[in-house]
N, C-alpha and C positions, 0 to 999 in steps of 0.2 A: 571260133564258136559265136554264132549270133545270140544276143540277149533277146528273149521272146517276151518275159514278164518281169515286172519289177513290183513288189508290194512293199509298203513303208508303213510304219506304225511307231507311235509315241508310247514308249513303255516306261511306266514308273515302277519303282521297288515295290514288290507286294509279299515278300516271303513271310510266311507265318502271320498273315494279317487275317482277321475275320472277314472283312469287307475290303478286298483289295481293289485298287484303283481300275477304272475301265481303260481298256486298250482301245485307241481310236487309230484308224489306219485309212488308208487309199491305195489303189492302183495307180502307178505313175506312168505317164506317157513316155514313149521311147524316143523322145527327141528333147533338145534344149540343153542348156548348160548343166542341169542337174543330171540328165541322162549321160551326158559325156563325162562327168566325173565318175558316176557309178560304173560305167562302162570299164573305165581304167581300173577301178577296184576290181571288177569281174576279171580282167585280164591279167592283172599282176596277182591275183590271189594264188595262183600256181606256184610262184616263187615266195611269196610273203608267207603263206601258210606252210611252214617247214616242220611241224610237229605232228608225225604219224599217229593217227588215232584210230579206234574201232568201236563201233556200237557194241555194248555188252549184251549177251543173251540173256533171257528171262531166268529166275532163280530155278526154274524146274529144267533148265537146259534147252528148251524150245527157242527156235529162231524167232523170237518176239522181242521187240523193242518199243516201248512207248514213243520215244522221241523219233526214232526211225519212222514209226507208223504215221505220224502226222506230218512228217517231212514229206514222205511218198504220196501221202495224201493231197499235198500241195502240187508235187510234180505231175500226178495223175489229173488234177483238176484245179489248175492255178487261178484261184478266186480270192477275193479279199477275205471270204469268210474262212477259207481253209487256212490262209496265212495268219488270220487272226488267232487261230488254235496254236500255231507255233509261237506267235508274240506272248500269248497269255502263259505259255510255259515258261518262256524267259522271264516273265514278270514274276511268276511263283517262285523262280530260283534267284531273284535279286533281293539283296538286303539294301537298306537306306544308305549303307556306306558306299555303294557303287553308284547310287543317284539314278536320274532319269536318263533315258537315251532314246535315240532315233534308231530303229531297228530295221534293216532292209533284207528282204528275200528276194535273191536275184537269180532267175532261171533261164538257161540258155540250151538250146538244142541245135543239133546238126545230125540230120539222119536219124539214127536210132540212138545216138548218144545224147545223153543230157548231163548238164553240169549244174549244181546249185551251190549258191554262195549265201551264207547267213553271215550278216555283218552288223556290228553294234557300233554307233557312233556316240560316245558320252557327251553329256552336257556341260559346258564351261560358260563362263562369264566372258564378256567381249566388249569392245567399243567400235562402234561404227563411225567411220569419217567420210563424209560425203563433201564434194565441192558442188555448190549451188550459187550460180551468179556471181562467181569471184569472191564468195565467202565460205568459210570451211563450218560444215555443220556437224557437231560432234554428238553421239548419242551412246549411252550406256545400254547394253543389252544384256539381260539377265540370263537368257538361255542361248548359248550358240552351239550348236552340234558339231563337232568337228572329228577327223580322222586323227586323234590325238596320239602323237607318237609313244606317249607313255601309258595309255589306257585304251587303245583299240583293239578291238577282238573280232575275229572272223573265224569261219570253218567252211571247208568245202567238201563237197562229195561229187562223184561222178559215176556213170554206168549207162547200160543199155537196157537192162531188166529191172523193173521193181521187185520182182520176186527174188532173184539171186544176187543182185548187185546192192551198192550203196550201203555196204556194211563197213568199208574202210574209208577214210578220209584223212584230212589234214586240218591243222588248226594253227592259229597264231594268237597270242595274248601278251601284250607288253607289260601287262601287271603279272609278272611271273608267278609271285606267291600266292596268287589268287586263283591261278590256272586250274589246278587239280579239282578243287572243291567246287567252285561256282560254275565255270565255263564249260569244263568237261564233264566232271561226274554228274553234276546235278542237271543243268540245262540240256547238254547232249546224251545224258546218260551212256557215257562213253568210258574209255580208258585209254591209256597210252598203249601203243602196239608192244612196247616193251614193258612188261609189268614192273612194279616196284622192286620185288624180290629177285626177279631175273635180271633186270638192269643192274641193281645194286651188286648182286654176286658177280656178275661179269665184271664191273668196274673194280670191285675189291681185289678179284682174282688177277686182273690185269697189273694193279698196282704191286700186288705181292711178287708176282713174276718178273715185272720190271725192275724191282729192287734187288732181285737175284741176278738179273742179266746184265744191269749197268755195269760198265767198267770203270766209269769215271766216279770218283768218291764224292764230288760235289753233286752229282746227279743223284747218287744214292741220298745223300743229306737232304736234298730237296723233295724226293719222293717220300721220305719220312715225314717231313714237315707238311707235305700235301696230305698225307694220310691222317695227320692230326687236325688240319684246318677244315677239312671237310665236315668234320662232326659238328661245326657251327651252322651247316645248312641243311641238318637232318629234317625230314619231312617236306623239303622243298624240291620242286621239279627242276632238272637241269640234264643237260647232256655232259659226257666226259670234256669234249671241247670247251662248253660253257664254264665248266669248274676250272679248266687249265687257265682260261682267259681271265676269270675272276680273280685267281690267286696267283697270277703273275708267273705261272710255269714257264720254265725255259724250253725253248724248241727241242733241245736234245731230250729234256725229261719227258715232253709230250710224245715225241716220236717213240721213245722207248716204251711207254705205256701203251700206245696204239699199235706198235709192232706185236704186243701179246694177245691183240684181238683176233677173232677168227676172220673177221673182214673190216679193213680201215673205216669203212663208212658207218660202222657202229658207233664210232666216236661221236656221232651226231644224233644217236638215237636218245629221246629225252624219257627219263623215268623219275619217279619220286624216290629220293634217297632214304632208305630203310636202314638206319644206323644199327639196329640189332643185327640185320643180315649182313652188313659190312662188317662187323666185329667178327661174325663167325668165320669168314674168309680172310680178313686181315686183322687177326686177334692181337698180335704181338709185333712191336718194332724191337729190333736188336742191334747192338754194335758189338763188334768183335775186335778186341784189341790184340797189338802184336805180343803182348806177354802172356797170351792164351785166354784172359778173360773175356767173358760173354755178358753183357747186359742186356736184359728182356724186360719189357713193360708194354702195355697197351698204348697205342699210338698217342691218344689224346692225353696220356698220363706219364709219358716217358720223361719229360722234362720237370715235372713235379717229383718224380720218383728219384731221378739222378740230377745232382748239381754238377754242372760242367765248368771247369776252371782251365783257362788257356795258361800254358807253363812258359811259352816263349812266342817267337813270331811264327812258328809253324802252327798253323790252325788246326792240324791233326795231332799235336802233342798236347794231351790234355790230361788232367786228373778229374775222376768222377768220385762223388761222394754221395752217400745215402745213409738213411736212418730209419729204423722201423722195428717192430717185435716179429720175431721169427714165428711163423705159423705153419710151415712145412719145409722139409729138406728132402731132397731125392737126387738119385744118379740118372740124368738123362743119355740117351744114346743120340747119335747123330743119325739123321735120315738120310 
């Protein structure tokens, strides 16, 4: 697909400011080194933007979304003025923590199909070194705008009709902890295709069922530890594969969890981990001993409830001890 228009804007933080800084922009020529670099951004966006997102509808349920509306206005009439409205929305969503950035709106068309890429290059400090007449000239530069691997943000949408298309898209944000609030929820007025509750419930159910199906005791232990560790990333966005990688889950444990999903590709769906929803579907971890005893506790409290003592070289021959006040006694049936 060929790029037809590129708009560029210098955007400084302006969230919650009475007098936010002005947004300065320009339409860029479709030639030269800068165009070649942005063309590469445009082409690679399909593989780099790997987080499925969707514009949310209005509170009254109507098919109306402010961020989508101004993006479509640029697609219909790609001018600097229409692009500035989009850039001003990003300014009004940006806090001083994120700092200034160069914002690009890249539009491409092929027949009736259109593709739009919104890309944010953060500012950094740098040093320019140039050779001039056999001497090295070194200069400090306060603002260098780069596609920084740690803080680059982008989103893309495509479609053929501005009336019915451009509701679903994809995003990338290397600052994952800020992804939901700043880039997705505020600027794009969007949400993950997997909602927080739906994605969390699917994840928790998969861990619970995997712990039942696993035949290897070591795999069961790792799944228990995994269910405990994920409490530490409550409120953050991640996929099942992201979390498995982060916490060093073994291949067997990962495959056991994925085998419990309706479709394996759901392991790549990104959602915000809702720990309350997780606890509903994976409320307790249990250990059953060969003497008939069963120990039961919430995953994140299991090790504090029961002290584990190895009795010999066999890692499964253990003594558990605990202490507390009795608050309830009951007979439970087996499900």
